[in-house]
C-alpha positions in Angstrom: 10.7 62.1 -63.0 7.6 64.2 -63.8 5.6 63.2 -66.9 3.5 66.3 -67.7 1.5 64.5 -70.3 0.8 61.5 -67.9 0.8 62.8 -64.3 -0.1 59.3 -63.0 3.5 58.4 -63.9 5.0 60.9 -61.6 7.7 58.9 -59.7 7.9 61.4 -56.9 4.9 59.9 -55.3 6.7 56.5 -55.2 9.2 57.9 -52.7 6.5 58.0 -50.0 5.3 54.5 -50.7 6.5 51.9 -48.2 7.7 48.7 -50.0 7.4 45.3 -48.4 10.7 43.9 -47.0 10.7 41.0 -49.4 10.5 43.4 -52.3 13.5 45.2 -51.0 15.5 42.0 -51.0 14.3 40.7 -54.4 14.4 44.0 -56.3 17.1 46.2 -54.8 17.8 48.2 -57.9 14.1 49.0 -58.3 14.0 50.1 -54.7 17.0 52.4 -55.3 15.1 53.9 -58.2 12.2 54.9 -56.1 14.4 56.2 -53.3 14.0 53.3 -50.9 17.7 52.4 -50.8 21.0 54.1 -51.2 22.5 54.4 -54.7 24.6 51.4 -56.0 27.9 53.2 -55.4 27.1 53.3 -51.7 26.3 49.6 -51.7 29.6 48.9 -53.5 31.5 50.9 -50.9 30.0 48.7 -48.2 30.9 45.6 -50.1 34.5 46.9 -50.5 34.7 47.7 -46.8 33.6 44.1 -46.0 36.2 42.7 -48.4 38.9 44.8 -46.9 37.9 43.6 -43.4 38.0 40.0 -44.5 41.4 40.5 -46.1 42.7 41.9 -42.8 41.3 39.0 -40.9 43.0 36.6 -43.4 46.3 38.4 -42.9 46.1 38.0 -39.2 45.2 34.3 -39.5 48.2 33.8 -41.8 50.5 35.6 -39.4 49.3 33.4 -36.5 49.9 30.3 -38.6 53.4 31.4 -39.4 54.0 31.9 -35.6 52.6 28.5 -34.9 54.8 26.9 -37.5 57.9 28.6 -36.0 57.0 27.5 -32.5 56.4 23.9 -33.7 59.9 23.9 -35.3 61.5 25.3 -32.2 59.7 22.6 -30.0 60.8 19.9 -32.4 64.4 21.1 -32.1 64.2 21.1 -28.3 62.7 17.5 -28.3 65.4 16.3 -30.6 68.1 17.7 -28.3 71.7 18.3 -29.2 73.5 15.7 -31.2 
């Protein structure tokens, strides 16, 4: 943003200013505003990708759990033997 009446508020100069790492963590939206981070939609995309990856891992764990349950039932039937 360029403020012609107050050139000291020209935010273009902020894009070249290096912010400390702790500022990036504490004030991520402010960092985005001055061009230090990606826009919020990009961050949301990363969060959604992480959630999808975790959902897939959970599905695999549940599938393995079902397989284990089926194996345990089969072993129990073998141990019982025919009656």
